[in-house]
C-alpha positions, -999 to 999 in steps of 0.1 A, spaced: -211 -15 -292 -243 -30 -275 -275 -9 -278 -279 -9 -239 -252 -7 -212 -274 -22 -185 -309 -36 -178 -332 -10 -192 -369 -4 -182 -392 13 -206 -424 29 -192 -458 36 -208 -490 52 -196 -517 25 -188 -546 49 -197 -533 63 -231 -509 37 -240 -485 64 -249 -448 63 -240 -437 86 -212 -400 78 -218 -390 63 -250 -352 55 -255 -342 47 -289 -338 10 -283 -374 6 -269 -402 -11 -289 -429 9 -303 -460 -13 -300 -487 -7 -274 -484 -22 -239 -491 -59 -239 -513 -74 -213 -504 -110 -216 -482 -125 -190 -449 -141 -192 -446 -134 -230 -411 -131 -245 -395 -119 -276 -360 -115 -290 -342 -85 -301 -307 -75 -312 -298 -62 -277 -309 -94 -260 -340 -112 -246 -371 -91 -240 -391 -104 -210 -427 -91 -205 -440 -89 -169 -477 -91 -156 -495 -61 -150 -494 -64 -112 -455 -70 -115 -452 -40 -137 -471 -18 -110 -446 -33 -84 -416 -26 -104 -427 10 -110 -429 15 -73 -396 0 -67 -379 23 -92 -394 54 -75 -423 60 -99 -457 68 -85 -480 39 -93 -511 63 -89 -499 80 -121 -508 49 -141 -470 46 -150 -457 10 -152 -427 -7 -169 -433 -27 -200 -404 -48 -203 -367 -52 -193 -338 -59 -218 -313 -85 -204 -278 -94 -220 -271 -131 -223 -254 -151 -196 -221 -149 -216 -220 -113 -214 -227 -113 -176 -199 -139 -171 -174 -115 -189 -185 -88 -165 -180 -109 -136 -146 -122 -148 -135 -88 -154 -145 -74 -119 -128 -104 -102 -96 -99 -122 -94 -62 -112 -101 -71 -76 -73 -98 -75 -49 -77 -93 -53 -49 -69 -49 -73 -40 -16 -87 -53 -3 -51 -63 -9 -40 -27 9 -71 -13 38 -67 -37 44 -31 -27 42 -41 10 66 -69 4 91 -49 -13 91 -21 14 95 -48 40 124 -65 20 145 -30 20 139 -24 58 150 -61 62 183 -53 46 187 -23 67 184 -46 97 211 -69 82 236 -41 75 232 -26 111 238 -61 126 271 -64 106 282 -31 119 274 -41 155 293 -74 151 323 -57 137 324 -35 167 321 -62 191 348 -83 173 372 -53 171 371 -54 132 355 -19 131 369 11 151 344 38 164 354 60 135 347 34 108 313 26 125 305 63 124 314 66 87 292 34 78 263 51 100 265 80 76 261 57 46 230 41 64 215 75 70 218 82 30 200 49 24 173 56 49 167 91 33 163 76 -1 137 52 14 118 79 30 116 98 -2 106 68 -23 78 57 0 63 92 5 37 84 -21 30 50 -4 45 31 -34 80 17 -43 85 19 -81 110 -4 -99 133 24 -105 133 36 -70 139 0 -58 167 -3 -81 184 29 -68 181 19 -31 195 -15 -39 226 2 -57 231 22 -25 226 -8 -2 252 -28 -24 276 1 -20 272 2 17 277 -37 20 309 -33 1 320 -5 25 312 -27 55 331 -56 42 361 -34 32 363 -18 67 359 -51 86 388 -67 66 414 -37 65 443 -32 91 426 -10 113 416 -26 146 393 -13 172 389 -18 211 356 -35 217 360 -28 254 367 8 254 339 32 266 337 48 232 331 15 214 307 4 241 285 35 235 286 30 199 278 -7 201 248 2 223 236 27 198 239 5 167 221 -22 187 193 1 192 193 9 155 188 -29 150 159 -30 172 142 1 159 145 -11 122 131 -46 131 101 -30 147 95 -12 115 98 -43 94 74 -61 116 48 -33 115 48 -33 77 44 -72 76 15 -71 101 -2 -42 84 2 -19 114 24 4 94 16 16 61 42 24 33 39 61 39 42 57 77 73 35 71 88 64 48 83 89 77 98 65 103 130 60 80 134 97 77 135 97 116 159 67 115 181 87 92 183 114 119 194 92 145 220 75 123 234 110 112 237 120 150 256 89 156 279 96 126 287 132 138 295 119 173 318 92 162 337 111 133 365 119 155 368 82 167 353 90 202 317 91 214 316 110 248 289 109 275 273 141 263 271 129 227 257 96 240 228 116 257 220 133 225 219 101 205 197 84 232 172 112 233 169 111 194 165 72 197 137 77 223 117 101 201 121 76 172 109 48 195 78 67 205 72 76 168 72 39 158 49 31 186 24 57 176 24 47 140 19 11 149 -12 20 171 -29 46 152 -60 41 129 -42 39 97 -36 1 88 -27 -18 56 -41 -52 49 -12 -76 53 
């Protein structure tokens, strides 16, 4: 361990020559008057300053020059030590930057998969491969995933374990979508109920895409994304309850649209508040 952790100034009284403050690593000889003299010690190179320079340094560190107190010398570590300190600081800064970018990239990736799943549900409704009841069941699965994402992002981070749990749930939802689109049940994409569900799912796609874009641009932090996913889960759960009997009526559609409008406002507010993240 070095004898000094930073450049150290040792002061002496110009009148008496006695040390006013004498750390253990300071030299014991009287104040030298020669200029630009040097000496070597175990802690590093010792550089002596001129009398005027010592008076100016004393004023610079808050010591009153009228008291006759002036610095004697400074102890500097070698260039190798300084370079190691600089390299360590740069490594920490770069590591922090990449860690923040990795967290943001992971969150955006999870939201992107939400977009993909919702698009598959919408396409299944439009093609008749999904009935209104099947779409409602899938929306309940989407709501579960979004609640998991909200909980995971509540601290602003997404740990590897949390990411793995979310991906398992997304994989299960993907298999459910594939199973329902390839079974024998056939929906009527032109029915009023299917048309309402299609419109609701299309809006889910748009809202999730806005959240994803906000994360990528830095307008939405991970914590804000977590709160928005909680709101999106509420919308999807409302859709699931409305379509569980295979029919979405006009009044149910109004409740869904009211929840969607609130969610849209929340996304706008989160994207335009003062909280930002460096993209």
